[in-house]
N, C-alpha and C positions, 0 to 999 in steps of 0.2 A: 330117180330117188334123190335128185339134187335139190328139190324144193325144200325150203325150211318149213317146219310146222307139221301139221297133220297131213297124212297122205291124201292125194287128190281123189276125187270121187270115182273117176274111171279106174284108177289103179286099185282102189278099195274094192270096187265091184269085181274086177277081174282076178286079182291076186288073193284077196282075203275071203270074200263071201263065197267063192267057189270051193273053199277048203276050210270048213269049220267043224271038222271032226264028226263024231257020231251024232245022229239026229234023235234026240229023245222027244217023244210026243208032248211031254209036259212043258217044254220050252215054248211058251205061247208068244213071246216076243224075243227074238234073237238079234244078232248083230244086223244093223241096217243103217243106211245113210240117213242122218238127221234124227236118229233116235238116241236118247240119252241113256236109257237103261235097258237091261235085259229083265224079262219077267218069267219066272218059273212057277207053274201052277202047283199048289200043295193041296192036301186033303182038307175037307171041311170048309170049302169056299175061300181058303186063304191063298196067297201067292207071295213069292219072294222077289223083290226088285234089287238089282245089283248094278253098281256103276263103278268104273275104274278110271283112274287118271294118273299122270306122273306126279311125283312129289317134288316140290321146289326146294332148292337150297341155293339162294342167291346172296352172296356175301354183301353186295352193295345195298341190299334191302335190310339185312339183319336177320338174326335167327328167329325172333318172334314173328316177324312179318313173313318169313319163308314158311314157318309152321302154319300160320294163318292161311296162306295160299294153298298149302298142301291139303289141309282138311276141307276148307270151304269150296274149293273148286269141285271136289267130289260131292260134297253135301248139296251144292247147287243142283247137280244132276239128279240126286235122289229126290230133292224137293219138287222137281217137275212132276213127280207122281202125285203130289198133294200130301205127302207124308214125310216125316222126319227119319233120318237114318238111325239105325239101332246098333249095328255091329261094324267093326272095321278090321281089315287085314292090311299090314304095311310091309313092304319090301324095301329095305334101305341099302343102297349101294353107295357107300360114303367114300369121299376122296381120302387118299392116304395121309394128307396133312391135317385132316380134321381131328382135333384133339378130343380126348375123353371129356374134358370140361365143357367144350362147345357142344358135344353130343348130348350130354346131360341137360344142358340148357335148352337145346332144340327139342329134345324128346319131352322135357317137362312141359314145354308149350303145346306140343301135340296132345299130351295127356290132358292138359287144362282145357283146351278147346273142345276135345272130345267129351270130356266130363260135363262141360257146360251144355253141349248139344244133347247129352243123354246117350252117348255112343260108347259101347263097350269095345275095347281093343282085344280081339280074340286070338291074335297070332300074326305070323308073317315070317320075316327073315331079316337079319341084320348082318352086314359085312362091309369090309373095307376093300376098295378096288384100286390098285395102283394105276395111275394114269387117268383117273376119273377127274376130268376138269370141267364137266358140264354143270349147268345150273339145274339139271335134273338129277335127283338123288335116289331114284328108284320109282316105285309105283305103289298105289294102294287101291283098295276096294272097300266101298261102303255098302251096307246091306240093310234092307228094311223088310219086315213081314207085316202084311196087312190084308184086309179083305180084298179079294181080287176086284170086286166091283168098285172099290175105292182107290184103285191104282190107275192114274192117268198116264198116257203115253202120247208122244207128239204125233204119232200116226192117227190118233183119234180126231184130229181137227177136221172140220167139215166146210164144204163150200158154203158161202154166205156168212160164215163166222166173221166177226169183227176182230181185227188184230190190235192188241194192246201192247205197249212197251212201257216197262217200269223204269224209273230213274232217267238216265241219259246214256248216250252212246259213248263208247271208248273209255269207260271208267277205269278198267284195269290197265290198259296200255298207257293212258295218260299218267296215272299215278306211278306206275313202275318206271316209266321213262324219267319222270321228274325226280324220283328218289334215287335212281341209278346215276343220273348226270346232274347233280344239284348245282355245281358251279356254273355249268353252261346255261342251264335254265334260268338261274338267277341273274347272270350277267346279260343275257339276251332278252329276257322277258320280264325281269324284275322279281323281287322277293315275294310280292303278294301273289303273283301267278304261281310261283314255286310252292308257296305254302298251301294255296288252294288245290294244286295238283296233288300234293302229298296227302291232304285231307281226304281226297277221294278214295284212298287205299282201303279204308275200313268200311267202304260202301260196296266192296267187292262181293260180299255175301248177298245172294238173292233168295235165301231160305225163307226169311220173313215175308218177302213179296209173295212167294208161292203159297205159304201156309195161310196167310191172311186172305189172299184172293179166294182160295178154296173154302176156308173156314176151319176154325179149330174145333169147336164143339158141334156146330151145325155145318154140314157139307152143302155147298152151293152148287147146284146142278147146272147152272148156266156156263160154268167153266168146262170147256170140252177138251182142252189140251194145253200143255206148256212146254217151252223149250228154252233152256238157258243160253245166254249169249257168250260164246267163247271166240275161237278163231274165226275170222270172217266178219266179225262185228254184228251189229243189229240187222243189217240187210242180208248178210250171209246166213244168219239164224232164221230169218223169215223164209229165205230161199230153201234152206234145209227142211223146215217144217212143211212147206208146201210140197216138196218132193216126197217126204216121208208119208204124207197123208194122201198123196195122189191128187193134189189140187193145183190150181193156178193161184195167182195173187195179184192184187192191185195195191201198190204202196204209194202214198203221197209224200214226195220228198220233203216238202216244206213242213210237214207235221212231225218229222223225225226230231227227237229231242237232243240237241247238241248244245252243251254249255259253252260259254265263252272261254273258260279255262281249257276245255278240250280242244276248241278251235285253235287257240294260240299254241299250245304245246304240240298238237298234231301238225300244224303248219311248220313249226320249227324243225320237226323230224321228217317232214315231207310225206306224211301219211294221211289218208282219208279216214276221218273218225267214223264214218258210216260203215266201213269195212274192216275196222281194226278191233283187236281183242277187246271184248266188252263185258267180261264177267262182272256181275253186279246188277245187270239188267235181266229182266225175264220177259220173254215173249209169251203172251197169254191169248188164247183164242176163246171168244165167248159168243153165245147165241146173240144174233142181232136184236137190238132193243134192250139188252141187259148190260151193255157196256158202261153206262153211266153209274149203275149200281156198284159195279166192281171198282170203277175209278174212285167213287166216293168212299167205299169201304177201305181202300188203300190210303186215301187221303187222310182219313181219320187217324191213321197210324203214321202220318207224316211221310208216306211213300208216294212220290210223284208217279203218275201214270197217264198216258195219253193214247188215244186211238190214232193209228197211222194208216189204216186201210182195211181191206177185207180179203178173205180167201174167195176164189172164184172157181169155176169149172176148169178142169185140167186143160181143155183145148183152148182156153183163153190165154194161156201162158202166164209168165210171171212178169208183171209190168211195173215200171217206175214212172210216176207222173210228176212232171215239173213244169216250169214256165214254157218249155219248148214242146210240151205235149206228152204223149205216152210212148215209151220206148221199152224194148226188152231190157230187163234189169241185168246189168253185167254181173257175172259171177266167175271168178278165176279159181277160187278154192285156195289161193295162196294169200295169207294174211301179211300185209305190209309191215307189221310191227317187227317181225323177226329180222328182216333185212335192215330196218331202221336202227334197231338196237345194236346189231353187230357192226354196222357201218359207223355208228357214232363211237363205239368202243375202239374200233380199228383206227379211227381218225384221232383218237386221243382225247375225246371229249371227257370232261371230268364232272 
């Protein structure tokens, strides 16, 4: 349990999946590696999708930015179903030194963001915990109810589907590192790179990516599955989707979208942008031959999207293709962002 970030795949399978309480038959999608949401079947052809995540409270970012992360990291998960979230539950475990004025500011931002998304806050818990010094201030759950046939899950991806990636790699890790260590980034990389890194923060939402890809009024059936990019980065998310759907994958390294800003900031913190926290990007699988239609649809809304490979049969494995040929794609399950952040913090980077 010493690894920072999410639990490892093998530990998740052994310690968590073996012990998931009572088995209700209407839980059609329960906890599973690489699956963003749970799905519970309801009467009349409906189903409920739920997604949970930690809530962020990062003083170096600010209260509004922390609230943005708290809501949108969960909203990104729900958006992978092709639908918007509707209801929210929040559990707040706040540090003892957190003032009432700061709480009101933080909570007002939570309310404003939820209101904009059309999300009703239906309950939860709020408390103050002595000794709470984490950047995690509790957890939340977002919920959506929709026609079951219109709820996508990452496990629905199929062999021969083309893999699309929206925006770029390492959006969230780059922006948070820049905002958390402004003096260091500006002194070593220059103010322009710092400003560009900070500007990436409000691209952390991939809600629009998903909804535009699937369609708001007309549902586009060529989309088979989606998976948002979090810990493990773009390559980790593709690996998770392949495992969840029982497929292999072939990914072309040179097609991965990595911006120059991400390259510079990730190099400064000695992390690989392909494997680093990448909220803001969405992995989308589409039927072969339809990829250009989806890319064009997103482009019309100023959302970059590229094809980076395709899913294959499981027995072909998960491969990364570069100038040296085809190799098994490495996957450690440990995101380098966490160690980079805390190493910089301990080293006194400002």
